[in-house]
mmCIF file as Biopython writes it, N, C-alpha, C and O atoms, coordinates in Angstrom:
data_model
#
loop_
_atom_site.group_PDB
_atom_site.id
_atom_site.type_symbol
_atom_site.label_atom_id
_atom_site.label_alt_id
_atom_site.label_comp_id
_atom_site.label_asym_id
_atom_site.label_entity_id
_atom_site.label_seq_id
_atom_site.pdbx_PDB_ins_code
_atom_site.Cartn_x
_atom_site.Cartn_y
_atom_site.Cartn_z
_atom_site.occupancy
_atom_site.B_iso_or_equiv
_atom_site.auth_seq_id
_atom_site.auth_asym_id
_atom_site.pdbx_PDB_model_num
ATOM 1   N N  . GLU A ? 1  ? -1.482  -2.616  -10.156 1.0 0.0 1  A 1 
ATOM 2   C CA . GLU A ? 1  ? -1.688  -4.047  -10.263 1.0 0.0 1  A 1 
ATOM 3   C C  . GLU A ? 1  ? -0.503  -4.709  -10.966 1.0 0.0 1  A 1 
ATOM 4   O O  . GLU A ? 1  ? -0.045  -5.779  -10.565 1.0 0.0 1  A 1 
ATOM 5   N N  . GLY A ? 2  ? -0.021  -4.060  -12.013 1.0 0.0 2  A 1 
ATOM 6   C CA . GLY A ? 2  ? 1.097   -4.629  -12.760 1.0 0.0 2  A 1 
ATOM 7   C C  . GLY A ? 2  ? 2.332   -4.817  -11.902 1.0 0.0 2  A 1 
ATOM 8   O O  . GLY A ? 2  ? 3.030   -5.825  -12.013 1.0 0.0 2  A 1 
ATOM 9   N N  . ARG A ? 3  ? 2.595   -3.849  -11.053 1.0 0.0 3  A 1 
ATOM 10  C CA . ARG A ? 3  ? 3.763   -3.926  -10.170 1.0 0.0 3  A 1 
ATOM 11  C C  . ARG A ? 3  ? 3.633   -5.107  -9.212  1.0 0.0 3  A 1 
ATOM 12  O O  . ARG A ? 3  ? 4.600   -5.833  -8.979  1.0 0.0 3  A 1 
ATOM 13  N N  . LEU A ? 4  ? 2.431   -5.296  -8.655  1.0 0.0 4  A 1 
ATOM 14  C CA . LEU A ? 4  ? 2.220   -6.425  -7.751  1.0 0.0 4  A 1 
ATOM 15  C C  . LEU A ? 4  ? 2.361   -7.760  -8.483  1.0 0.0 4  A 1 
ATOM 16  O O  . LEU A ? 4  ? 2.970   -8.698  -7.970  1.0 0.0 4  A 1 
ATOM 17  N N  . ARG A ? 5  ? 1.799   -7.832  -9.669  1.0 0.0 5  A 1 
ATOM 18  C CA . ARG A ? 5  ? 1.905   -9.083  -10.440 1.0 0.0 5  A 1 
ATOM 19  C C  . ARG A ? 5  ? 3.362   -9.382  -10.797 1.0 0.0 5  A 1 
ATOM 20  O O  . ARG A ? 5  ? 3.788   -10.536 -10.758 1.0 0.0 5  A 1 
ATOM 21  N N  . ALA A ? 6  ? 4.118   -8.352  -11.141 1.0 0.0 6  A 1 
ATOM 22  C CA . ALA A ? 6  ? 5.517   -8.541  -11.539 1.0 0.0 6  A 1 
ATOM 23  C C  . ALA A ? 6  ? 6.384   -9.048  -10.388 1.0 0.0 6  A 1 
ATOM 24  O O  . ALA A ? 6  ? 7.389   -9.721  -10.612 1.0 0.0 6  A 1 
ATOM 25  N N  . ARG A ? 7  ? 5.993   -8.723  -9.163  1.0 0.0 7  A 1 
ATOM 26  C CA . ARG A ? 7  ? 6.776   -9.174  -8.005  1.0 0.0 7  A 1 
ATOM 27  C C  . ARG A ? 7  ? 6.672   -10.674 -7.787  1.0 0.0 7  A 1 
ATOM 28  O O  . ARG A ? 7  ? 7.555   -11.287 -7.188  1.0 0.0 7  A 1 
ATOM 29  N N  . LEU A ? 8  ? 5.577   -11.267 -8.281  1.0 0.0 8  A 1 
ATOM 30  C CA . LEU A ? 8  ? 5.352   -12.708 -8.137  1.0 0.0 8  A 1 
ATOM 31  C C  . LEU A ? 8  ? 5.315   -13.158 -6.676  1.0 0.0 8  A 1 
ATOM 32  O O  . LEU A ? 8  ? 5.756   -14.260 -6.349  1.0 0.0 8  A 1 
ATOM 33  N N  . THR A ? 9  ? 4.787   -12.302 -5.803  1.0 0.0 9  A 1 
ATOM 34  C CA . THR A ? 9  ? 4.704   -12.637 -4.381  1.0 0.0 9  A 1 
ATOM 35  C C  . THR A ? 9  ? 3.273   -12.873 -3.927  1.0 0.0 9  A 1 
ATOM 36  O O  . THR A ? 9  ? 3.044   -13.221 -2.768  1.0 0.0 9  A 1 
ATOM 37  N N  . GLU A ? 10 ? 2.314   -12.692 -4.811  1.0 0.0 10 A 1 
ATOM 38  C CA . GLU A ? 10 ? 0.902   -12.792 -4.451  1.0 0.0 10 A 1 
ATOM 39  C C  . GLU A ? 10 ? 0.243   -13.944 -5.195  1.0 0.0 10 A 1 
ATOM 40  O O  . GLU A ? 10 ? 0.546   -14.202 -6.360  1.0 0.0 10 A 1 
ATOM 41  N N  . THR A ? 11 ? -0.654  -14.628 -4.511  1.0 0.0 11 A 1 
ATOM 42  C CA . THR A ? 11 ? -1.534  -15.548 -5.222  1.0 0.0 11 A 1 
ATOM 43  C C  . THR A ? 11 ? -2.596  -14.699 -5.900  1.0 0.0 11 A 1 
ATOM 44  O O  . THR A ? 11 ? -2.777  -13.533 -5.553  1.0 0.0 11 A 1 
ATOM 45  N N  . GLU A ? 12 ? -3.293  -15.276 -6.860  1.0 0.0 12 A 1 
ATOM 46  C CA . GLU A ? 12 ? -4.364  -14.522 -7.519  1.0 0.0 12 A 1 
ATOM 47  C C  . GLU A ? 12 ? -5.419  -14.102 -6.505  1.0 0.0 12 A 1 
ATOM 48  O O  . GLU A ? 12 ? -5.962  -13.000 -6.586  1.0 0.0 12 A 1 
ATOM 49  N N  . GLU A ? 13 ? -5.706  -14.975 -5.560  1.0 0.0 13 A 1 
ATOM 50  C CA . GLU A ? 13 ? -6.707  -14.658 -4.532  1.0 0.0 13 A 1 
ATOM 51  C C  . GLU A ? 13 ? -6.254  -13.492 -3.648  1.0 0.0 13 A 1 
ATOM 52  O O  . GLU A ? 13 ? -7.037  -12.580 -3.383  1.0 0.0 13 A 1 
ATOM 53  N N  . SER A ? 14 ? -5.010  -13.515 -3.194  1.0 0.0 14 A 1 
ATOM 54  C CA . SER A ? 14 ? -4.533  -12.426 -2.338  1.0 0.0 14 A 1 
ATOM 55  C C  . SER A ? 14 ? -4.412  -11.123 -3.124  1.0 0.0 14 A 1 
ATOM 56  O O  . SER A ? 14 ? -4.652  -10.042 -2.584  1.0 0.0 14 A 1 
ATOM 57  N N  . LEU A ? 15 ? -4.040  -11.227 -4.393  1.0 0.0 15 A 1 
ATOM 58  C CA . LEU A ? 15 ? -3.957  -10.036 -5.246  1.0 0.0 15 A 1 
ATOM 59  C C  . LEU A ? 15 ? -5.335  -9.407  -5.408  1.0 0.0 15 A 1 
ATOM 60  O O  . LEU A ? 15 ? -5.481  -8.193  -5.271  1.0 0.0 15 A 1 
ATOM 61  N N  . GLN A ? 16 ? -6.335  -10.214 -5.696  1.0 0.0 16 A 1 
ATOM 62  C CA . GLN A ? 16 ? -7.693  -9.691  -5.849  1.0 0.0 16 A 1 
ATOM 63  C C  . GLN A ? 16 ? -8.200  -9.065  -4.553  1.0 0.0 16 A 1 
ATOM 64  O O  . GLN A ? 16 ? -8.903  -8.056  -4.580  1.0 0.0 16 A 1 
ATOM 65  N N  . LYS A ? 17 ? -7.845  -9.661  -3.432  1.0 0.0 17 A 1 
ATOM 66  C CA . LYS A ? 17 ? -8.248  -9.116  -2.126  1.0 0.0 17 A 1 
ATOM 67  C C  . LYS A ? 17 ? -7.596  -7.744  -1.902  1.0 0.0 17 A 1 
ATOM 68  O O  . LYS A ? 17 ? -8.261  -6.807  -1.458  1.0 0.0 17 A 1 
ATOM 69  N N  . ARG A ? 18 ? -6.308  -7.628  -2.206  1.0 0.0 18 A 1 
ATOM 70  C CA . ARG A ? 18 ? -5.607  -6.349  -2.052  1.0 0.0 18 A 1 
ATOM 71  C C  . ARG A ? 18 ? -6.198  -5.284  -2.968  1.0 0.0 18 A 1 
ATOM 72  O O  . ARG A ? 18 ? -6.404  -4.143  -2.552  1.0 0.0 18 A 1 
ATOM 73  N N  . LEU A ? 19 ? -6.471  -5.660  -4.219  1.0 0.0 19 A 1 
ATOM 74  C CA . LEU A ? 19 ? -7.040  -4.707  -5.161  1.0 0.0 19 A 1 
ATOM 75  C C  . LEU A ? 19 ? -8.437  -4.269  -4.726  1.0 0.0 19 A 1 
ATOM 76  O O  . LEU A ? 19 ? -8.793  -3.099  -4.873  1.0 0.0 19 A 1 
ATOM 77  N N  . LYS A ? 20 ? -9.221  -5.188  -4.199  1.0 0.0 20 A 1 
ATOM 78  C CA . LYS A ? 20 ? -10.555 -4.857  -3.710  1.0 0.0 20 A 1 
ATOM 79  C C  . LYS A ? 20 ? -10.466 -3.852  -2.568  1.0 0.0 20 A 1 
ATOM 80  O O  . LYS A ? 20 ? -11.218 -2.878  -2.537  1.0 0.0 20 A 1 
ATOM 81  N N  . HIS A ? 21 ? -9.551  -4.083  -1.630  1.0 0.0 21 A 1 
ATOM 82  C CA . HIS A ? 21 ? -9.403  -3.166  -0.495  1.0 0.0 21 A 1 
ATOM 83  C C  . HIS A ? 21 ? -8.887  -1.803  -0.948  1.0 0.0 21 A 1 
ATOM 84  O O  . HIS A ? 21 ? -9.310  -0.770  -0.429  1.0 0.0 21 A 1 
ATOM 85  N N  . ALA A ? 22 ? -7.985  -1.805  -1.903  1.0 0.0 22 A 1 
ATOM 86  C CA . ALA A ? 22 ? -7.477  -0.535  -2.433  1.0 0.0 22 A 1 
ATOM 87  C C  . ALA A ? 22 ? -8.605  0.257   -3.092  1.0 0.0 22 A 1 
ATOM 88  O O  . ALA A ? 22 ? -8.704  1.470   -2.913  1.0 0.0 22 A 1 
ATOM 89  N N  . GLN A ? 23 ? -9.450  -0.430  -3.850  1.0 0.0 23 A 1 
ATOM 90  C CA . GLN A ? 23 ? -10.582 0.247   -4.496  1.0 0.0 23 A 1 
ATOM 91  C C  . GLN A ? 23 ? -11.554 0.776   -3.451  1.0 0.0 23 A 1 
ATOM 92  O O  . GLN A ? 23 ? -12.094 1.872   -3.605  1.0 0.0 23 A 1 
ATOM 93  N N  . GLU A ? 24 ? -11.781 0.011   -2.390  1.0 0.0 24 A 1 
ATOM 94  C CA . GLU A ? 24 ? -12.657 0.480   -1.305  1.0 0.0 24 A 1 
ATOM 95  C C  . GLU A ? 24 ? -12.093 1.747   -0.660  1.0 0.0 24 A 1 
ATOM 96  O O  . GLU A ? 24 ? -12.840 2.680   -0.365  1.0 0.0 24 A 1 
ATOM 97  N N  . ASP A ? 25 ? -10.772 1.780   -0.440  1.0 0.0 25 A 1 
ATOM 98  C CA . ASP A ? 25 ? -10.141 2.978   0.128   1.0 0.0 25 A 1 
ATOM 99  C C  . ASP A ? 25 ? -10.296 4.169   -0.809  1.0 0.0 25 A 1 
ATOM 100 O O  . ASP A ? 25 ? -10.625 5.270   -0.366  1.0 0.0 25 A 1 
ATOM 101 N N  . LEU A ? 26 ? -10.059 3.955   -2.104  1.0 0.0 26 A 1 
ATOM 102 C CA . LEU A ? 26 ? -10.212 5.046   -3.068  1.0 0.0 26 A 1 
ATOM 103 C C  . LEU A ? 26 ? -11.649 5.554   -3.110  1.0 0.0 26 A 1 
ATOM 104 O O  . LEU A ? 26 ? -11.880 6.760   -3.197  1.0 0.0 26 A 1 
ATOM 105 N N  . ASN A ? 27 ? -12.609 4.646   -3.049  1.0 0.0 27 A 1 
ATOM 106 C CA . ASN A ? 27 ? -14.018 5.046   -3.031  1.0 0.0 27 A 1 
ATOM 107 C C  . ASN A ? 27 ? -14.346 5.830   -1.767  1.0 0.0 27 A 1 
ATOM 108 O O  . ASN A ? 27 ? -15.089 6.811   -1.820  1.0 0.0 27 A 1 
ATOM 109 N N  . ALA A ? 28 ? -13.798 5.404   -0.631  1.0 0.0 28 A 1 
ATOM 110 C CA . ALA A ? 28 ? -14.038 6.096   0.634   1.0 0.0 28 A 1 
ATOM 111 C C  . ALA A ? 28 ? -13.465 7.512   0.592   1.0 0.0 28 A 1 
ATOM 112 O O  . ALA A ? 28 ? -14.096 8.455   1.070   1.0 0.0 28 A 1 
ATOM 113 N N  . ILE A ? 29 ? -12.285 7.656   0.026   1.0 0.0 29 A 1 
ATOM 114 C CA . ILE A ? 29 ? -11.662 8.983   -0.086  1.0 0.0 29 A 1 
ATOM 115 C C  . ILE A ? 29 ? -12.491 9.877   -1.003  1.0 0.0 29 A 1 
ATOM 116 O O  . ILE A ? 29 ? -12.690 11.057  -0.717  1.0 0.0 29 A 1 
ATOM 117 N N  . ALA A ? 30 ? -12.971 9.309   -2.100  1.0 0.0 30 A 1 
ATOM 118 C CA . ALA A ? 30 ? -13.787 10.096  -3.034  1.0 0.0 30 A 1 
ATOM 119 C C  . ALA A ? 30 ? -15.081 10.548  -2.369  1.0 0.0 30 A 1 
ATOM 120 O O  . ALA A ? 30 ? -15.541 11.667  -2.593  1.0 0.0 30 A 1 
ATOM 121 N N  . ALA A ? 31 ? -15.663 9.683   -1.556  1.0 0.0 31 A 1 
ATOM 122 C CA . ALA A ? 31 ? -16.934 10.011  -0.898  1.0 0.0 31 A 1 
ATOM 123 C C  . ALA A ? 31 ? -16.742 10.962  0.275   1.0 0.0 31 A 1 
ATOM 124 O O  . ALA A ? 31 ? -17.603 11.797  0.554   1.0 0.0 31 A 1 
ATOM 125 N N  . GLU A ? 32 ? -15.611 10.831  0.959   1.0 0.0 32 A 1 
ATOM 126 C CA . GLU A ? 32 ? -15.355 11.654  2.149   1.0 0.0 32 A 1 
ATOM 127 C C  . GLU A ? 32 ? -13.877 12.041  2.173   1.0 0.0 32 A 1 
ATOM 128 O O  . GLU A ? 32 ? -13.080 11.370  2.828   1.0 0.0 32 A 1 
ATOM 129 N N  . PRO A ? 33 ? -13.501 13.104  1.474   1.0 0.0 33 A 1 
ATOM 130 C CA . PRO A ? 33 ? -12.082 13.466  1.318   1.0 0.0 33 A 1 
ATOM 131 C C  . PRO A ? 33 ? -11.326 13.672  2.633   1.0 0.0 33 A 1 
ATOM 132 O O  . PRO A ? 33 ? -10.106 13.509  2.669   1.0 0.0 33 A 1 
ATOM 133 N N  . GLN A ? 34 ? -12.020 14.023  3.698   1.0 0.0 34 A 1 
ATOM 134 C CA . GLN A ? 34 ? -11.332 14.261  4.969   1.0 0.0 34 A 1 
ATOM 135 C C  . GLN A ? 34 ? -11.214 13.000  5.824   1.0 0.0 34 A 1 
ATOM 136 O O  . GLN A ? 34 ? -10.820 13.085  6.987   1.0 0.0 34 A 1 
ATOM 137 N N  . LEU A ? 35 ? -11.544 11.849  5.277   1.0 0.0 35 A 1 
ATOM 138 C CA . LEU A ? 35 ? -11.528 10.598  6.026   1.0 0.0 35 A 1 
ATOM 139 C C  . LEU A ? 35 ? -10.131 10.273  6.556   1.0 0.0 35 A 1 
ATOM 140 O O  . LEU A ? 35 ? -9.981  9.838   7.698   1.0 0.0 35 A 1 
ATOM 141 N N  . PHE A ? 36 ? -9.122  10.485  5.729   1.0 0.0 36 A 1 
ATOM 142 C CA . PHE A ? 36 ? -7.745  10.216  6.126   1.0 0.0 36 A 1 
ATOM 143 C C  . PHE A ? 36 ? -7.004  11.534  6.282   1.0 0.0 36 A 1 
ATOM 144 O O  . PHE A ? 36 ? -7.252  12.487  5.544   1.0 0.0 36 A 1 
ATOM 145 N N  . ASP A ? 37 ? -6.094  11.581  7.246   1.0 0.0 37 A 1 
ATOM 146 C CA . ASP A ? 37 ? -5.279  12.779  7.429   1.0 0.0 37 A 1 
ATOM 147 C C  . ASP A ? 37 ? -4.287  12.951  6.287   1.0 0.0 37 A 1 
ATOM 148 O O  . ASP A ? 37 ? -3.999  14.074  5.871   1.0 0.0 37 A 1 
ATOM 149 N N  . HIS A ? 38 ? -3.769  11.846  5.786   1.0 0.0 38 A 1 
ATOM 150 C CA . HIS A ? 38 ? -2.775  11.881  4.718   1.0 0.0 38 A 1 
ATOM 151 C C  . HIS A ? 38 ? -3.058  10.736  3.743   1.0 0.0 38 A 1 
ATOM 152 O O  . HIS A ? 38 ? -3.448  9.643   4.155   1.0 0.0 38 A 1 
ATOM 153 N N  . VAL A ? 39 ? -2.863  10.990  2.480   1.0 0.0 39 A 1 
ATOM 154 C CA . VAL A ? 39 ? -2.985  9.956   1.459   1.0 0.0 39 A 1 
ATOM 155 C C  . VAL A ? 39 ? -1.670  9.925   0.696   1.0 0.0 39 A 1 
ATOM 156 O O  . VAL A ? 39 ? -1.237  10.934  0.140   1.0 0.0 39 A 1 
ATOM 157 N N  . ILE A ? 40 ? -1.044  8.763   0.676   1.0 0.0 40 A 1 
ATOM 158 C CA . ILE A ? 40 ? 0.235   8.604   -0.015  1.0 0.0 40 A 1 
ATOM 159 C C  . ILE A ? 40 ? 0.024   7.646   -1.173  1.0 0.0 40 A 1 
ATOM 160 O O  . ILE A ? 40 ? -0.382  6.499   -0.983  1.0 0.0 40 A 1 
ATOM 161 N N  . ILE A ? 41 ? 0.301   8.125   -2.363  1.0 0.0 41 A 1 
ATOM 162 C CA . ILE A ? 41 ? 0.184   7.315   -3.569  1.0 0.0 41 A 1 
ATOM 163 C C  . ILE A ? 41 ? 1.568   6.756   -3.883  1.0 0.0 41 A 1 
ATOM 164 O O  . ILE A ? 41 ? 2.515   7.509   -4.113  1.0 0.0 41 A 1 
ATOM 165 N N  . ASN A ? 42 ? 1.675   5.449   -3.892  1.0 0.0 42 A 1 
ATOM 166 C CA . ASN A ? 42 ? 2.970   4.799   -4.076  1.0 0.0 42 A 1 
ATOM 167 C C  . ASN A ? 42 ? 3.234   4.497   -5.548  1.0 0.0 42 A 1 
ATOM 168 O O  . ASN A ? 42 ? 3.414   3.341   -5.930  1.0 0.0 42 A 1 
ATOM 169 N N  . ASP A ? 43 ? 3.255   5.545   -6.369  1.0 0.0 43 A 1 
ATOM 170 C CA . ASP A ? 43 ? 3.596   5.373   -7.780  1.0 0.0 43 A 1 
ATOM 171 C C  . ASP A ? 43 ? 5.103   5.301   -7.969  1.0 0.0 43 A 1 
ATOM 172 O O  . ASP A ? 43 ? 5.599   4.491   -8.752  1.0 0.0 43 A 1 
ATOM 173 N N  . THR A ? 44 ? 5.831   6.150   -7.250  1.0 0.0 44 A 1 
ATOM 174 C CA . THR A ? 44 ? 7.293   6.108   -7.277  1.0 0.0 44 A 1 
ATOM 175 C C  . THR A ? 44 ? 7.772   6.055   -5.836  1.0 0.0 44 A 1 
ATOM 176 O O  . THR A ? 44 ? 7.286   6.796   -4.981  1.0 0.0 44 A 1 
ATOM 177 N N  . VAL A ? 45 ? 8.707   5.193   -5.580  1.0 0.0 45 A 1 
ATOM 178 C CA . VAL A ? 45 ? 9.183   4.975   -4.216  1.0 0.0 45 A 1 
ATOM 179 C C  . VAL A ? 45 ? 9.734   6.262   -3.605  1.0 0.0 45 A 1 
ATOM 180 O O  . VAL A ? 45 ? 9.418   6.586   -2.460  1.0 0.0 45 A 1 
ATOM 181 N N  . ASP A ? 46 ? 10.539  6.986   -4.344  1.0 0.0 46 A 1 
ATOM 182 C CA . ASP A ? 46 ? 11.149  8.201   -3.795  1.0 0.0 46 A 1 
ATOM 183 C C  . ASP A ? 46 ? 10.095  9.227   -3.386  1.0 0.0 46 A 1 
ATOM 184 O O  . ASP A ? 46 ? 10.181  9.810   -2.306  1.0 0.0 46 A 1 
ATOM 185 N N  . GLN A ? 47 ? 9.108   9.447   -4.243  1.0 0.0 47 A 1 
ATOM 186 C CA . GLN A ? 47 ? 8.063   10.421  -3.924  1.0 0.0 47 A 1 
ATOM 187 C C  . GLN A ? 47 ? 7.199   9.930   -2.765  1.0 0.0 47 A 1 
ATOM 188 O O  . GLN A ? 47 ? 6.845   10.713  -1.884  1.0 0.0 47 A 1 
ATOM 189 N N  . ALA A ? 48 ? 6.861   8.654   -2.757  1.0 0.0 48 A 1 
ATOM 190 C CA . ALA A ? 48 ? 6.059   8.097   -1.665  1.0 0.0 48 A 1 
ATOM 191 C C  . ALA A ? 48 ? 6.801   8.229   -0.338  1.0 0.0 48 A 1 
ATOM 192 O O  . ALA A ? 48 ? 6.193   8.539   0.686   1.0 0.0 48 A 1 
ATOM 193 N N  . TYR A ? 49 ? 8.098   7.996   -0.354  1.0 0.0 49 A 1 
ATOM 194 C CA . TYR A ? 49 ? 8.901   8.125   0.860   1.0 0.0 49 A 1 
ATOM 195 C C  . TYR A ? 49 ? 8.934   9.573   1.343   1.0 0.0 49 A 1 
ATOM 196 O O  . TYR A ? 49 ? 8.813   9.827   2.541   1.0 0.0 49 A 1 
ATOM 197 N N  . GLU A ? 50 ? 9.095   10.516  0.428   1.0 0.0 50 A 1 
ATOM 198 C CA . GLU A ? 50 ? 9.087   11.934  0.812   1.0 0.0 50 A 1 
ATOM 199 C C  . GLU A ? 50 ? 7.720   12.325  1.375   1.0 0.0 50 A 1 
ATOM 200 O O  . GLU A ? 50 ? 7.643   13.058  2.361   1.0 0.0 50 A 1 
ATOM 201 N N  . ASP A ? 51 ? 6.649   11.844  0.758   1.0 0.0 51 A 1 
ATOM 202 C CA . ASP A ? 51 ? 5.300   12.123  1.244   1.0 0.0 51 A 1 
ATOM 203 C C  . ASP A ? 51 ? 5.096   11.516  2.627   1.0 0.0 51 A 1 
ATOM 204 O O  . ASP A ? 51 ? 4.478   12.133  3.495   1.0 0.0 51 A 1 
ATOM 205 N N  . PHE A ? 52 ? 5.616   10.306  2.832   1.0 0.0 52 A 1 
ATOM 206 C CA . PHE A ? 52 ? 5.514   9.641   4.127   1.0 0.0 52 A 1 
ATOM 207 C C  . PHE A ? 52 ? 6.249   10.436  5.202   1.0 0.0 52 A 1 
ATOM 208 O O  . PHE A ? 52 ? 5.715   10.652  6.290   1.0 0.0 52 A 1 
ATOM 209 N N  . LYS A ? 53 ? 7.469   10.871  4.902   1.0 0.0 53 A 1 
ATOM 210 C CA . LYS A ? 53 ? 8.233   11.663  5.882   1.0 0.0 53 A 1 
ATOM 211 C C  . LYS A ? 53 ? 7.509   12.954  6.225   1.0 0.0 53 A 1 
ATOM 212 O O  . LYS A ? 53 ? 7.474   13.358  7.387   1.0 0.0 53 A 1 
ATOM 213 N N  . ALA A ? 54 ? 6.933   13.599  5.227   1.0 0.0 54 A 1 
ATOM 214 C CA . ALA A ? 54 ? 6.194   14.841  5.474   1.0 0.0 54 A 1 
ATOM 215 C C  . ALA A ? 54 ? 4.966   14.581  6.336   1.0 0.0 54 A 1 
ATOM 216 O O  . ALA A ? 54 ? 4.643   15.383  7.212   1.0 0.0 54 A 1 
ATOM 217 N N  . ALA A ? 55 ? 4.284   13.474  6.099   1.0 0.0 55 A 1 
ATOM 218 C CA . ALA A ? 55 ? 3.101   13.132  6.896   1.0 0.0 55 A 1 
ATOM 219 C C  . ALA A ? 55 ? 3.490   12.875  8.344   1.0 0.0 55 A 1 
ATOM 220 O O  . ALA A ? 55 ? 2.806   13.330  9.261   1.0 0.0 55 A 1 
ATOM 221 N N  . ILE A ? 56 ? 4.574   12.154  8.555   1.0 0.0 56 A 1 
ATOM 222 C CA . ILE A ? 56 ? 5.043   11.877  9.920   1.0 0.0 56 A 1 
ATOM 223 C C  . ILE A ? 56 ? 5.448   13.176  10.604  1.0 0.0 56 A 1 
ATOM 224 O O  . ILE A ? 56 ? 5.131   13.383  11.776  1.0 0.0 56 A 1 
ATOM 225 N N  . ALA A ? 57 ? 6.138   14.043  9.893   1.0 0.0 57 A 1 
ATOM 226 C CA . ALA A ? 57 ? 6.548   15.331  10.471  1.0 0.0 57 A 1 
ATOM 227 C C  . ALA A ? 57 ? 5.324   16.151  10.866  1.0 0.0 57 A 1 
ATOM 228 O O  . ALA A ? 57 ? 5.308   16.766  11.932  1.0 0.0 57 A 1 
ATOM 229 N N  . ASP A ? 58 ? 4.302   16.166  10.015  1.0 0.0 58 A 1 
ATOM 230 C CA . ASP A ? 58 ? 3.060   16.882  10.340  1.0 0.0 58 A 1 
ATOM 231 C C  . ASP A ? 58 ? 2.415   16.319  11.595  1.0 0.0 58 A 1 
ATOM 232 O O  . ASP A ? 58 ? 1.980   17.070  12.468  1.0 0.0 58 A 1 
ATOM 233 N N  . GLU A ? 59 ? 2.355   14.997  11.683  1.0 0.0 59 A 1 
ATOM 234 C CA . GLU A ? 59 ? 1.729   14.361  12.844  1.0 0.0 59 A 1 
ATOM 235 C C  . GLU A ? 59 ? 2.525   14.622  14.112  1.0 0.0 59 A 1 
ATOM 236 O O  . GLU A ? 59 ? 1.939   14.868  15.167  1.0 0.0 59 A 1 
ATOM 237 N N  . LEU A ? 60 ? 3.837   14.572  14.029  1.0 0.0 60 A 1 
ATOM 238 C CA . LEU A ? 60 ? 4.665   14.858  15.208  1.0 0.0 60 A 1 
ATOM 239 C C  . LEU A ? 60 ? 4.493   16.305  15.662  1.0 0.0 60 A 1 
ATOM 240 O O  . LEU A ? 60 ? 4.418   16.580  16.859  1.0 0.0 60 A 1 
ATOM 241 N N  . GLN A ? 61 ? 4.431   17.212  14.716  1.0 0.0 61 A 1 
ATOM 242 C CA . GLN A ? 61 ? 4.232   18.618  15.052  1.0 0.0 61 A 1 
ATOM 243 C C  . GLN A ? 61 ? 2.866   18.822  15.731  1.0 0.0 61 A 1 
ATOM 244 O O  . GLN A ? 61 ? 2.767   19.541  16.725  1.0 0.0 61 A 1 
ATOM 245 N N  . ALA A ? 62 ? 1.840   18.201  15.202  1.0 0.0 62 A 1 
ATOM 246 C CA . ALA A ? 62 ? 0.505   18.309  15.796  1.0 0.0 62 A 1 
ATOM 247 C C  . ALA A ? 62 ? 0.489   17.700  17.192  1.0 0.0 62 A 1 
ATOM 248 O O  . ALA A ? 62 ? -0.150  18.243  18.093  1.0 0.0 62 A 1 
ATOM 249 N N  . PHE A ? 63 ? 1.175   16.592  17.381  1.0 0.0 63 A 1 
ATOM 250 C CA . PHE A ? 63 ? 1.244   15.949  18.683  1.0 0.0 63 A 1 
ATOM 251 C C  . PHE A ? 63 ? 1.952   16.848  19.686  1.0 0.0 63 A 1 
ATOM 252 O O  . PHE A ? 63 ? 1.491   16.994  20.819  1.0 0.0 63 A 1 
ATOM 253 N N  . LYS A ? 64 ? 3.064   17.451  19.285  1.0 0.0 64 A 1 
ATOM 254 C CA . LYS A ? 64 ? 3.790   18.355  20.173  1.0 0.0 64 A 1 
ATOM 255 C C  . LYS A ? 64 ? 2.933   19.523  20.599  1.0 0.0 64 A 1 
ATOM 256 O O  . LYS A ? 64 ? 2.962   19.913  21.766  1.0 0.0 64 A 1 
ATOM 257 N N  . HIS A ? 65 ? 2.162   20.100  19.671  1.0 0.0 65 A 1 
ATOM 258 C CA . HIS A ? 65 ? 1.295   21.220  19.984  1.0 0.0 65 A 1 
ATOM 259 C C  . HIS A ? 65 ? 0.144   20.814  20.905  1.0 0.0 65 A 1 
ATOM 260 O O  . HIS A ? 65 ? -0.324  21.611  21.719  1.0 0.0 65 A 1 
ATOM 261 N N  . SER A ? 66 ? -0.301  19.577  20.768  1.0 0.0 66 A 1 
ATOM 262 C CA . SER A ? 66 ? -1.415  19.115  21.612  1.0 0.0 66 A 1 
ATOM 263 C C  . SER A ? 66 ? -0.979  18.900  23.052  1.0 0.0 66 A 1 
ATOM 264 O O  . SER A ? 66 ? -1.816  18.907  23.954  1.0 0.0 66 A 1 
ATOM 265 N N  . LYS A ? 67 ? 0.312   18.710  23.284  1.0 0.0 67 A 1 
ATOM 266 C CA . LYS A ? 67 ? 0.844   18.463  24.626  1.0 0.0 67 A 1 
ATOM 267 C C  . LYS A ? 67 ? 1.200   19.768  25.348  1.0 0.0 67 A 1 
ATOM 268 O O  . LYS A ? 67 ? 1.559   19.748  26.525  1.0 0.0 67 A 1 
ATOM 269 N N  . GLN A ? 68 ? 1.101   20.885  24.652  1.0 0.0 68 A 1 
ATOM 270 C CA . GLN A ? 68 ? 1.481   22.163  25.279  1.0 0.0 68 A 1 
ATOM 271 C C  . GLN A ? 68 ? 0.326   22.780  26.013  1.0 0.0 68 A 1 
ATOM 272 O O  . GLN A ? 68 ? 0.468   23.854  26.598  1.0 0.0 68 A 1 
#
């Protein structure tokens, strides 16, 4: 939340909406861990980017295998 507020790009209403949706996603993951194929936590940009690349690579590999 602090990072979003510091950017000064959100109205209070849009910020609350984003936070509500984020909490809903976290609750959904807690209730059903297999709901998403990949979960990327954007705490640090570099780590989130590496996690994103790994997720894309996994999906591409699975797609290639499904076409064989």
